[in-house]
C-alpha positions, 0 to 999 in steps of 0.5 A: 878087206881092201888091205888084204887085196892091195897089200900083195899087189903093192908088194909085187909091184915093188919087187918088180921095181915099179911105183905102187901108184902109177906103175912106172919104173922107179929107175926113171925117178929122181935119186938122192943119196942118203946114209947107209948105202940107201937112196931116196927115190921120188917117182914122177907121181910124187911118191917117195921110196927108199932103195937099198943098194945092198939088197937091191930092193925098194920100199915105201919111205916112212914119214920121218924119212920124207 
């Protein structure tokens, strides 16, 4: 039941460029360049995201990307 509620909220926060945990802007996080025009973003709360420069969208990082 919680996934049905939290999933769309987290997708909405990511579309606005905000962290799904603390709500701060991901543009304020620390960036690290990785392959294929992507950057790894670490929020101040410690969550890790991937920013795709071509599509200009954020997504949660997979465990293999951390």
